[in-house]
N, C-alpha and C positions, 0 to 999 in steps of 0.2 A: 652515568646513566646514558643508555643508547637513545639517540634521536634519529628518526628516519627522515631523510630528505627525499620526499616523494611528491608526485603529482597527485593532489588529493581532493581538490574542490571539484566535485562532479556536478554538472548541470544536465538534468534530463529535460529536454524541451520537446513538447508535443505540438507540432505546428500543422494545422489543417488549412490548406490554402485551396480555395476554389476561385479561380480567376476567369476572365472572359474566355469563352470557347473560341477555338480557332482550328484551322486546317481540317475542316469537316466535322469537328466535334460540335454538337449542338445540344443546347439545354433549354429550348424554348418552353417546354413544359416541365415544371419542377418535378424531380423525382423525390417523393416523400415516402420512404419505406419504413415500416415498423421493423424493429429488430426481431431476430428469430428466437434466441435463447434468453434474452432479457424479457421479463414479464411485462406485458402491457395490456391495455383493454382492447377489445374489438372495436369499440367506438366510444368517444367521449373523453372527458378530462379525468386525470388521476394525479394525486401527489402523495402527501405524507403517509408513510406506511406505519402500521401498528402490528408487528408480528407477534405470534403467540403459539405456544406448543401445548397441546392437550395430551397429557400422559396416558389417560385411560384408553385412547384410541390410537396413539402414536402418530397423530396428525399435526402437521404444521399449518397454522392458519395465518393468512395475511389479510388484515383489514386495512383499508386505505381510503383517504378522503377522495370523494369523487362527485361528479355531477350526475345524479341519478337519472336525468332526462337524456343521457348520452350525448349531450351537447359538449363542445370543446370550450365553452365559457367557464372560466374559473369560478368556483363556488362563491368567492367573496366579491366577484366583479358584479357590476350592475347587470341584472338579468340572470345572474347565476343561481344555482340551486345546490344544496349541500346534502350529502348522505355519506354513509360508510359502506363501500362495496366490500366484497368478501371473496377470497379464493383459498383453496386448500391444496396441500401437497403431502406426499408421503416421503419425499426425498430432497426437498428444497430446490429441485431442479425443474421438474415438470409440474405446472400449476393448472388447476381447473377452477373456472369461475363458479361461484355459488350465488344464490339469490341475494338481493340487496339486504344487508344486515340491519341498518338503521337509516331512517329517512328523516332528515331535519330540514326539509325544504322550506318550510314556512318561515319567511322573514329572515333568511340567513344570507341574503345576497349582498350585504353590506357589512363593513367593519363596525364593531360595536362602539358605543360611546366610550371614548378613552377614559373618562372619569367614572364610568359605571363599574360596579363590582360584578364582573361577568367573565366568562371564558369564551374565547373564539375557537371554533372548530377543534375541540379537544376530545380525544378518546384515549383512555388507558384501560387496559384489561387486566384483571387480577383474578386469581383462582383460590386464594385462601382468605380466612377471616371474613367470610361473606355474609351479608344479610339475606333475608327473604328465601332462605334455603336454596340459594342460587348456585349454579355451576360456575358462572363467571359474571362479573359486573363491569360495565363500561361507564366511565364518567365522560359526559359528552357536552355539547354546546349548552351554554347557560348554566353549567354546573349540574344539570339534571342527570339522573341515573337511569341506565337501562340494564336489564339482567336477563339471563337465560338459564333454564333448568336442564337443557339438553347438552349432552356431551359432544354433539356435532356442531354446536354453536351457531345453528342456522336460524333459530327463531328467538327474537329479542322482544322484550316488553318494557314499557316505561314504568318506573316506580311511581307509586301513587302520590308520594310527597317529594317536593323539590328540596334539596339540601339548603341549609342556611349557613353562610360563611361570615365570620367576623371580619371586619374591614381592617387590613393591615395599614399602618400609617405610611403616607407618601408613596404608595405603591399602586401601579396600574396592572391588573392581572391580564395576562395575555392568554394563558392556558397551555395547551399541549402538555398535559400533566403526566406525572409518574406516581405510582402508588407503592409504598413500602411499609414494612413494620415500623412501629414507633421505636426510637432509640432507647437504650437503657432498660431498666427493669420495670417497665410499665405494664398496664393491663394487657393480657393476651388478646383481648378484642380490639386493642388500639391500632388504628391504621393512620399512617402519615401520607398526606397528599402533597406533592411538590409541584408547584406551578411556575412556568416561565413568567417573567414580569419585567416591568420597566420601572426603575426607581428614580427619584429626583425630579427631573424636568418633564416627565410625562411620556405619553405614548410614542411620540416621534423624536424626542430630544433627551430621553433619559439614558440611564446606564443599565445594561443587561444584568439581571439578577435572577435568583431562584428563591422563592419563598415557600415556607412550610406551614401546613395546617395539620391538626390532629382531630380524630373523632373516634368514639367508641360505639356509635350507633349508625354511622353513615349518613346521618341527617344533620347533625349539628357539628360544624367544623370551626375550631378555634385556631386563630393565627398564633404560631409559637415563635417563629424566628425567620430571619432572612438566612437561608441555608448557606448561600454563597453569592458574592458580587463579583462579576467578571471585571477584568481591567477596564479602565475608563475608555480606552480606545475602542472597545467593543460596544457599539451602540446600535439602535436605541433600546433594544429589548432582547430577551432570550425566548426562544421557541423550542418546541419539540424536546422537552426535558426527559432525560433518562438517568437513572442513578442505581448503581449496583456494586456488588463486591466482585473482585476479580484478582486471582493470584495473590491474595493477601493484602490488597489495597482496596480503597474506595475509588470509583470512577464516576465522574459526572459528565454527561453530554448535554450540550445546548447548541442549537443552531442560531446564528446571529445574522439578521437580515443585511446589515451593512457590509459584511464580508461575503455573504452568500455561501457559507460553509458551516459544517458541524464542527464545533470545537470540543476538545476533551480536556479534562483536568484529572490528574491522578493525585491522591492524597489520603487523608484519614479523617475520621470524625473525632472531635474533641469530646470532653465529658458532657458538654451541654447539647451534643447532637449536631453541632455545626460542622460543616465541611471545611477542612484546612487543606489547601492545594500545595503540593510539592513542586509540580510542574504542569504545564499545559501546552497544547498543540492543536493541530488540525487533523481531522480524520481522513479527509479527502481534499486534495488541492484543486479540484476541478469543478465540474458542474453537478456534483452529487450533494444533496442537502437533506435535512430533516431525518437524520439517522435515528432509528429506534432498534431495540434489541429483544431477543428472547433467550431463554435457557431451555435446552431440550433434555431428554432423558439420559444423555451421556454427560450432562453437566457443562457442556460447552456454551459459551456466550456467542450468539450470532447476530450480526447487525445487517439491516437493509436500509438503503437510501432511496429517496426520490431523485431521479435523474431528469433534470430540466432539458427540454428538447431544443431550446434556443431559437424557436421559430416565432414569427409574428402571429398575432391573433388570426390574421387572414390566412396565413399558411397552415396553421393548425386546423382552421375550419375546412380548408381544402383537403387536408390529409384525412380528416375525420377522427383523429385521435390526438391526444396531447399528454406527454409525459410517459416515463418508463420507471421501472424499479431496477435498482442496481443488482449485480450479482450478490448473493448472500456471502458475508465475510465473517470468518472466525476472528474473535478478538483475544489477544493475549498481551501480557505485559513483559517487557524485557527491562532489566534493571540497570544496565550500564551502556548508554545513558538511560535513565528512566523514561520509557517511551511506550505508547500504546501501539501495538502491532495489529494490522488488519490484513488478512489474506483470504483469497477465495476458498470456500469450503471444498474439501476434497471430492465431494460428490460431483463437482463440475467436470471431473475427469471422465465420468461415465458418458459424456456427450462426445468424447473424442473418437474419431474413426480413423481415417487414413493418416499415417504418420510419415514424415520425412525428416530423417536425422542427418545433420551436417556438422560433424565435429571439427574443431581446430582449424577454422578458416583463417588464414593469415592475411591481414589487410595492411597495406602501407601506401597511403595516398592512392587508394584504389577502390573499386567497387566489385561486388559479387551479386549477381542476379540469379534468382531461381523462381520456379513456378510450382505452386502446389499441385499435387497429383489430381486432386479434385476438390471442389469447394461448392458449397450451397449458397451462392450469391454473396460472397464476402463474409462468411462465417468461419473463423478459424482462431486458433490459440497458438501463440509463439512463446516458447520457453527459451530465453536467451541468456547466455553467460558471456559477459564482456570483460576482457582483461586487456589493459592497454597502457602505453607509456607515450608521453609526448616526444616529438622529434626535435622540438626547439622550445625556447622560452615563450614563444607566442602561443596564443590559445589554439587548441586543437580539438577535433571532434570526431566522433564515430556515431553510427546510428543505424536505424532501420526506416525504410520508407514502405508504406503499404497503401492500398487503395489509390494507386497512381493511374492517371489517364494516359492514353497512348502517346500524346505529345507533351506530357508532363505539365499540362496546364492546371492539373488538379492532383494533389497528393496529401498524404498524411505522414508526418515525419516525427519519429521518436529519436531524439538526439541526445548524446552525452558529450559534454564539454568539460575540460579540466584546466586548472591553473595550479601553480606551485605553492606549497606551504610546508613548513616543518611541523611535524606532529610528534609529541613526546611518546616514547614507548609506553610510559606508565599510564597513558590515556587509553590503552587497549581495553575494549569492553570485556567484561566477565560475563560469559554466557552460561546460565545455570542449567543443570540437568542435561548436559551435553558432553559426551565423550568423543574423542578422536583417536581411536586405537591405531597403533602402528607408527612408524617413522620416528622412533625414539632415539634421543641422544643418550639420555640417562634418566634414572629416577632417584629422587632424593627424599629421605624421610624427614618430615617436619614435626616439631613438637612445641608445646607451650604456646606463647603468643604468636609465634611464627607459623603455626599450623593454619594458614589461611590461603585462600586463592590469591589475594593481593600480594602476599609474600612470594608465592610461586611465580606470579607474573614478574616480580622484581628479579628473581633468579634468572628468568628467561631473558629479561632485558640486559642483564649483565653478561650473558653468554653470546658471543658473536655468531655462533652457529645456530642459535635458537630462533625459530620462526613462529613457534606456538607452544602452548603448554596445557596440561590437564592437571587439576588438583582433585584428588579423591578424598572426600571427607570421611569415608569409611575406614581408611587406614592411614590417612594424613600423608600420603605419598604425593610428591610433585613430580610429574613426568614432563621433561623438556623434549621438544620435537624439532627434528631437523627438516621435516616435511610437513606440509599442510594436508592432513588426512580428512576424509569425508566425515561429517558429523553423524553421531549415533546417539539417540536418546537414552539417557541413563540417569536415574535418580541419584542424587547425592554427589554428582560429579560436576565440576565447573571447568570450563575450558576457555581459551582465548587464542586469537590469531593476531600477531602483531600487525599484519596488513589490514586487519579489520578496523583498526582505529583510523585508517588512512582513507576513509571514504566519507566525505560530506556531500550531501545531495541537495540540490535545488530543483524543484519541479516547476516548470513554467509551460503553460499551454496558451497558444494563440490560435484563434479560428477566424477566418474571414470567408465571406460567401457572396456570390452574386445573386443569390436567391432574394427576390424582392422582400424587404422587411425582415430578413434574417438577422439575428443578433451577431455581434462580433466580440465575444467575451475574451478577456485576457486573464489567464489564471497564473498566479505567482505564489510560490511558497518557498521560504528559506528555512532549511532545517540543517543544523550543524551536527557534525560528528556522528552520523548514523552508522551503526555497524552493518555489516553484511552477514546476516544469519544463514545465508546459503553459500558460504565460501566452499570452493571445490578443492580437490586434492591436487598436489603438484606431481608432475611426472616429466621425464625427459620429453622434449618437444613442446613443453609449455612455456619455455623461455622465449624472449624476444631478443633480436640481435641486429647490430649494424657492423659491417665489415669494411676494411680498408687495406690497401697494399702497404706493406712496410712493417717494421718491428715496433713493439712497445716495450722498451727496456724497463726493468725494475718491477717491484711489487710482486715478484714470483713467490708462491708458497708451495708449489708442487710441479714436477715435470715428469714427462713420459718420454723415454728414449727407445726408439725402435719398436714401440708397442702399439701406438695409435697411428694408423697409416693414412689418414685423410683428415681434411678440415672437419668433415661431419663427425668423425669419431672423436676428435678433440672437442668439438661443440657438445657432444653428448656427455663427455666427462665433465665439462664445465657446468652444463645445465643441470646435471644430477647432483651437484655439490652447492649447497646454499651459500657457502663462503665465496664462491667464484663470481667475480665481476667481469671477467673477460679472459681472453687467451691469445697467444700467438702460436702459429703453426708454420713449420717449414717442411716441405715434403722430402727434401734431400739436403742435408746440411753441407755447407761448403767449408766448414771449419770443424775442428775438434776442440772441445773444452770440457769443463767438468760436468756440464749438463748434457752435452750432445756429442756424437761422434760423426766423423766425415761420412757422408753418403746416407745417413739414417734419417728417417722422419722423426721430428721432435715436436712436442707439445708442452707449452708452459702455461699453467693456470695462474691467474693473478687476482689479488685482493682489490686492486684498483686499476683504472685504465687512464692512459694519456693518449695524445695524438700520435698516430702511427707515422713513421718516417723511415728513410734509409732504404735498405735492400728490398726490392719489390718481389723477391722470391718468397718473402715472408708474408703471411696473411694474419692480420690482427683483427680481433672481433670483440666489440663491447657486448656484454650479455646482461639482460635485465631478467633476474629471477622472478618467479611468480610472487614471492614475498615482497618484492619491491614494485609490483605493478598495481595500478589502481584497478579496482574490481567492482563491477556492478552486475547484479542479477535482475533480469526483467521477466515478468510474466504478463504477457499482453493478450487481451481478449478483444478480437475484432468481430463485431456483430452488425454488419450492414451500416446502421446509422449511429452506432455507439462504439466507443473505444474505451477500455479500462486498462490501465497500466499499474502494475504493482512492482515496486522496486525493492531489491534486497530483502526478499522474503516477507514483504508487507510492512516494512518500517515506514514506507511512504507510498501513497496511492494517488492516482489522478483519473478522473472520468471526464470524457468529453463527448458531446453529440456532434457528429461530423457531416452527415447528409451529403455523401458523395453523389455527383451527378453523372460523371462520364468515366468512372474508374474501371480498370481491369482488375477485378477482385482477387484473382489468383496470383498476381505478380508481386514479388517481394524483393527488395534491394537492400543489401548491406553495404555500408561505405565507411571509408576512413579518410580524413583530411587533416594533415599535419600531425598524424599519430600513427604508431604501429599498434596493431590490435590482433588478438586472437579471439575469434568469435565462434562459439559453439551454440547451435540452435536446433531445436526440434519443433517442427511445425505440424500441427494437428488440424484437420478439418473437423468442424463441429456440426452436429445435427441433432434435432430434437427427436425424442422417442415416439411422440404422437402429435397429431395435428392440433390438439387442444392445448399444447404446452404453454403457449404465450397468447392465449385468446384474451 
């Protein structure tokens, strides 16, 4: 079995450093800027989103917890007030504020009694199995109901009766509920309500869990079970519950205060309706929290988060606003390894304007600076493809710096660091419904128990020339690939790239600030063996190389005599052959032997390399093929005071509030330290379509 010795542990570090100003840079007055294309309020506090799609009008609705007095005081803080504000969109990108939907101001400025059967600041909206001839129903604070009969969801009324809930044993209800159909063959009018909770030791010391109630009349709710208990390390409670089917699995979302993140679990329901998790992880490794989802008329599942601004109460009051909403993210499941993928909705591309494309930038202990052609105050999108190999056994790094001040006293860094590890070829992820046409070595018919994508992967691992494979379930053919070709969606086809198993990602973000009272969060997430679902094709020029004067005798598998006339031509021949690990070239041979003739240029391709020595008329080159390079794809959104990073097609994400004070918003720097890298990037400036987009 083939095992690839590669540099595979990748660390993506987002570091935002704002240090003391110097050399004429001043920041006496804090710069507190609202983001441009991230949705935020004109004034006042906002946090937990409740997104909803109304099919009859094709409208996306965003309800979110807010302080209806337009104060920046949090609704649960002393002096706070609570309501649900409302915004609408036709495209998930540009949003318009609507009148206040629900006002719960009376008596909601404090946390409820932890022993009382009550809900804190909860709203979930559903559009089927409804009472009161309603268009939609919201379960809100105290467990009370509000409903609307209008398709625009603008006018809400309180139900005349407050629901009654049976008390679950040893459970404190926190709220932030989800509403689903009852499991199994129960009454068509049965509705299940899932509530975040704290079990065991109470509100502050318990274990995060999700409990289930059922009702057929929306008024009398019976406790049925604890749907799921999160690992004991996740304390003290679960908030912002969401529960849905996706790509053949059940997915549970819960936000956990002790981690400050939204956690996901993928699994199935057992016969009793309880959730059984197969795996779990974190939806965003940074400052995004309280994720909730909607399903639109295309059937896609879209999530939004509350982005915490990281500012003190005093700074939020000075700014006049507090909190943002994340970019909308499509959710999907990949199966090898089983992971929840979140990537920006494609509608975000409609905000792109000027583009600057920089392909195949070679970095080797060097930097590359460029300036955006135009930018609207630090609003841009970078699509970056990083392929790299370490130059030594010591740690090496490559990355991108943005929002950098003139004297580099302030910068935002997105960094990739790698270390060595051996990864088994058979750990290569299987990517469903994805073809990679072209670049074939051969195709093999499979039958019986061997007609599987896993066996096709095994055949690729046994072939020294194979760097990828495609298994077509329609005719049971296994296609082995000599080149990594671009992915093409195709039902019934499973593909894999051997290098895709060789990327494990850790996202870590640190932010420090000299703003008085600003938070300095440290974000850390360890995620193993994440595939790169955006792997790119191989071509000549995609290889990396190190050269030395002298010969590298031995390990030859092919030679060219009098055909290739330069080191570059010999390099092209090696880089275009996945078997080639290096070559030796001589422009004019001083001897005649079986491989070369006196006076002719000669090129020897090699399966392995050793240290060059001897005759300095020879040039010997070690070549790293793309299939042996570490590979990371980054999609970076910079929006004045917010940065969102999506790695490897959305298998990992990080959001951070940055609040730059003295930055040059259009300057971008690529760098490499202790590594050789090929970086391809396209930079887009971003702009909203109307002034009301982020009001």
